[in-house]
N, C-alpha and C positions, 0 to 999 in steps of 0.2 A: 615704457616708451623707448623706442630706439633713438639713440643719440643722433644729432644732426651731422656729426662728423662721419657717421656710417652711411649717409644717404647719397644716392646718385641724384643729381639735379639737372645737369645739362643734357640737351638733346644729343650733342656730339658724343657724350659718354655712353648713352644708351645705344647709339648707332654703332660705335666701335665694338661694344660687347656683342651686339647682334651679329656683326660681320666676322669678328675674330674668335668669339666664344664657341664653346661646345654645348649642345643642348641635351638635356635629360628630361624624361617625362614620367609622371606617375598619374594616378587617377585624378587628383585634385589640382596638381601644380605642374607647370613646365618651368624648368630653370635653365638659363643660359649662364655658363660659368667661364670666366676669362681669368686664368691664373697670372700671378705676378702682382703688380702694384700693391695697393692696400685694401683692407676690408671695406667694401662699399656695396650697398644693396639698393636695388630699384624694384618697385612693386607696380604691377599692371593688372587691371581688371577691365576687360573690354565690355561693351554693351551686350555681348553674348552671355555674360554672367547674369545679367538682370538689370533692374533699375538702380538708381543711385544708392539706395539703402543697401541693397545686396552687394554692390560693387565695393562700397566702403567697408562692409563687414568682412568681405573676402580679403581686402588689403590689411585690415586690422588683424585678422587671423594669421596671415602670412608674416606680418611684422612681429607679432608676439612669438610665433614659433622660432623666428630667427633670433629675437632678443634673448629667449630662454636658453638657446644653445650656441650662441656666438663664441663662447669661451672654448668650446670643443673643436673649433676649426684649427687644423694643424698648419695651415698655410694661408698667406694673404691672397685673396682673390676678389674680383668684382663679379657680382652676379645680379641677374634680373629674374625675379619670380613673377610668373604669369599665372593668374587664376584661371581654372577651367570651370565650366558650369557645374560640375559635380561638387564643387566646394560649398555650394549653397546648403547642402544637406549634411555637411561634415561638422564635426566638433573640433575644438582646438587640439585635442589629443590626436585625432585622425590626421589633421593637417600637419601637426608636428611630426608624426610618424612618417608621413609622405616626404617631408623635407629632409628628415634624417636619412631615410632610405636613399634618396637621390645623392645626398652628400657622401654617404658611404660608398655608393656605386661609383661616384666620381673620384673617390680616394682622397677627399679633403677633410674628412671628419674622423676623429678618434676619441670622441667623448665617451663617457661611461654610461650615458643615459640609454634607455630602451628605445 
């Protein structure tokens, strides 16, 4: 489980990341990244993803992918992970691969994982 200290909670935090952050996309996930501050993460799954069960699963997958690889981040940044509809058919390994691909593309990850 991702620690509470790593979670974004306030609407103003989400809005500032959306306006000031840079977005990166992959098949299952879109990530808005705002460099600076401390490591904080927000997770969004809209109704386009599916019913409540599918939305909660999507958020759990993204949370777990972040939790497993948070130590590999080489700089502090705030980010919002947004699930796409394709996440419904994805496994944890596929979501993790997507997240790591985006982090490497953004230049904020240097972990040794695949």
